C-alpha positions in Angstrom: 91.1 103.3 113.4 93.9 105.5 114.5 95.9 107.8 112.4 97.9 110.9 112.9 95.0 113.3 112.5 95.5 117.0 112.7 95.5 119.9 110.3 97.8 119.4 107.5 99.4 122.7 106.3 96.7 124.6 108.5 94.0 123.7 106.2 90.9 121.6 106.6 88.4 120.6 104.0 85.6 123.1 103.9 82.5 120.8 103.4 79.0 120.8 104.7 77.8 118.2 107.1 75.2 117.0 104.5 78.0 116.8 101.8 80.2 114.8 104.3 77.4 112.3 104.8 77.0 112.0 101.0 80.6 110.9 100.9 80.1 108.4 103.7 77.0 107.0 101.6 79.2 106.9 98.6 81.8 104.9 100.5 79.2 102.5 101.7 77.8 102.1 98.2 81.3 101.1 97.0 81.3 98.0 99.2 80.4 95.0 97.1 77.0 93.4 97.5 78.4 90.0 98.5 79.6 91.7 101.8 76.4 93.5 102.4 74.5 90.4 102.3 76.4 89.3 105.4 76.0 92.4 107.3 73.2 92.4 109.9 72.3 94.6 112.7 74.7 97.4 112.1 74.1 101.1 111.8 76.5 103.7 110.3 76.5 106.9 112.1 78.6 110.1 111.6 79.6 111.9 114.6 81.5 115.3 114.8 84.3 114.2 117.1 85.8 111.0 118.6 85.8 110.5 122.3 87.9 112.9 124.3 90.3 110.0 125.3 91.0 109.1 121.7 91.1 112.5 119.8 93.0 110.9 116.8 90.4 108.3 116.0 88.7 108.5 112.6 86.2 105.8 112.9 85.2 103.3 115.5 83.4 99.8 115.4 81.4 99.2 118.5 79.8 95.9 118.6 80.1 92.1 118.4 82.0 91.1 115.3 80.3 88.5 113.0 83.0 86.0 113.8 82.0 85.9 117.5 78.2 85.8 117.1 76.7 82.4 117.9 73.1 81.0 118.3 72.8 83.2 121.5 73.0 86.4 119.4 69.4 87.6 119.5 67.6 90.7 120.7 70.7 92.8 121.0 70.9 96.4 120.0 72.6 97.2 116.6 76.4 97.3 116.3 77.6 100.9 115.5 80.1 102.0 113.0 81.0 105.6 113.9 82.7 107.8 111.4 84.3 111.1 112.9 83.7 114.0 110.7 86.1 116.8 112.0 89.3 114.8 112.3 88.8 113.5 108.7 88.2 117.0 107.5 91.2 118.3 109.4 93.6 115.7 107.9 92.7 116.2 104.3 93.6 118.9 101.8 90.7 118.6 99.4 87.5 117.0 98.7 89.0 114.2 96.7 91.4 113.3 99.4 88.7 113.5 102.0 86.4 111.1 99.9 89.3 108.7 99.7 89.9 108.7 103.6 86.3 108.4 104.3 86.3 105.2 102.1 89.4 103.8 103.9 87.8 104.4 107.2 84.4 103.1 106.3 86.0 99.8 104.8 88.2 99.6 107.8 85.4 99.7 110.4 83.2 97.4 108.5 86.2 95.0 108.4 86.0 95.0 112.1 82.4 93.8 112.0 83.7 90.8 109.9 86.3 90.1 112.6 89.5 91.6 111.1 91.8 93.3 113.5 94.0 96.3 112.7 97.0 94.2 111.6 94.8 92.2 109.2 93.3 95.4 107.8 96.8 96.8 107.4 97.9 93.7 105.4 95.0 94.1 103.2 95.7 97.9 102.5 92.8 99.3 104.6 94.8 100.4 107.7 
């Protein structure tokens, strides 16, 4: 997920790493059970920063989407959903806005697990 990250008005949300992870947990808890029942072999991780070559990234899905898995999908390392803490904190004014952006980012990246591309997710309002 790429957005125009950067400090808005020179302010970043001041929140501890633990509280940020709690917001990620709340975002994950908001995803309906019928979706979670299909999620397999995926880990969600919070990282401080995105890769240097993609500094505006807020989140990243790294793995094999469910739509591309077949009978040969066995014995592989878990897919990863990475949520990048610092760019999200920098783009938000307050905790409520941060919670909303985290939720959008989490749903967006989980959407990639299901095989949705960025255009699909934009059309669904999770872009």
